[in-house]
C-alpha positions in Angstrom: -70.0 61.2 -11.5 -72.0 61.9 -14.6 -72.1 59.6 -17.6 -69.8 60.7 -20.4 -71.6 62.2 -23.4 -69.8 59.9 -25.9 -70.3 56.6 -24.1 -72.7 55.3 -26.7 -70.4 56.1 -29.5 -67.5 54.4 -27.7 -69.6 51.3 -27.1 -70.6 51.2 -30.8 -66.9 51.5 -31.8 -65.9 48.7 -29.4 -68.6 46.4 -30.7 -67.4 47.0 -34.2 -63.8 46.1 -33.0 -65.2 43.0 -31.3 -66.9 41.9 -34.5 -63.7 42.5 -36.5 -61.7 40.6 -33.9 -64.1 37.6 -34.0 -63.7 37.6 -37.7 -59.9 37.6 -37.4 -60.0 34.6 -35.0 -62.2 32.7 -37.4 -59.9 33.6 -40.3 -56.8 32.4 -38.5 -58.5 29.2 -37.5 -59.5 28.5 -41.1 -56.0 29.5 -42.4 -57.2 32.5 -44.4 -54.7 34.3 -46.6 -52.3 36.4 -44.5 -53.1 39.6 -46.4 -56.8 39.2 -45.5 -56.0 38.6 -41.9 -53.7 41.6 -41.7 -56.4 43.8 -43.2 -58.9 42.6 -40.6 -56.3 43.2 -37.8 -55.9 46.7 -39.1 -59.7 47.2 -38.8 -59.6 46.0 -35.2 -56.7 48.4 -34.4 -58.4 51.3 -36.1 -61.7 50.7 -34.3 -60.0 50.4 -30.9 -57.8 53.5 -31.4 -60.9 55.4 -32.5 -62.9 54.3 -29.4 -59.9 55.2 -27.1 -59.6 58.6 -28.7 -63.3 59.5 -28.3 -63.4 58.1 -24.8 -60.3 60.0 -23.6 -61.3 63.3 -25.2 -64.7 63.1 -23.6 -63.1 62.3 -20.2 -60.7 65.2 -20.5 -63.6 67.5 -21.3 -65.5 66.2 -18.2 -62.3 66.4 -16.1 -61.7 70.0 -17.0 -65.3 70.9 -16.5 -65.3 69.2 -13.1 -62.2 71.0 -12.0 -63.9 74.3 -12.4 -67.2 73.4 -10.8 -65.9 71.1 -7.9 -63.0 73.3 -6.8 -60.8 70.2 -6.9 -58.3 71.6 -9.4 -55.2 69.7 -8.0 -56.9 66.3 -8.0 -58.4 66.8 -11.5 -55.1 68.1 -12.9 -53.4 65.0 -11.6 -56.1 62.8 -13.2 -55.7 64.8 -16.4 -52.0 64.2 -16.5 -52.4 60.5 -15.8 -54.9 59.9 -18.6 -52.8 61.7 -21.2 -50.4 58.8 -21.0 -52.9 56.8 -23.0 -53.4 59.3 -25.8 
């Protein structure tokens, strides 16, 4: 299986989410104001949702391309349907 084209972008987005999450943990441990914590939690959520979107879209593109070239349409269609649950 070939590496997805967008993996580096997904990793960058997940690292950003990880950084935001670490900040949230530190903020909660230090009793930071609730509004500030909520804003950081939103940043974590946005980064993870963005990473998921890029990853799934890239996978779908690969899945559809593989279905054409590998003549495994039924298996790829099943995989496509399965991953769309996470969109």
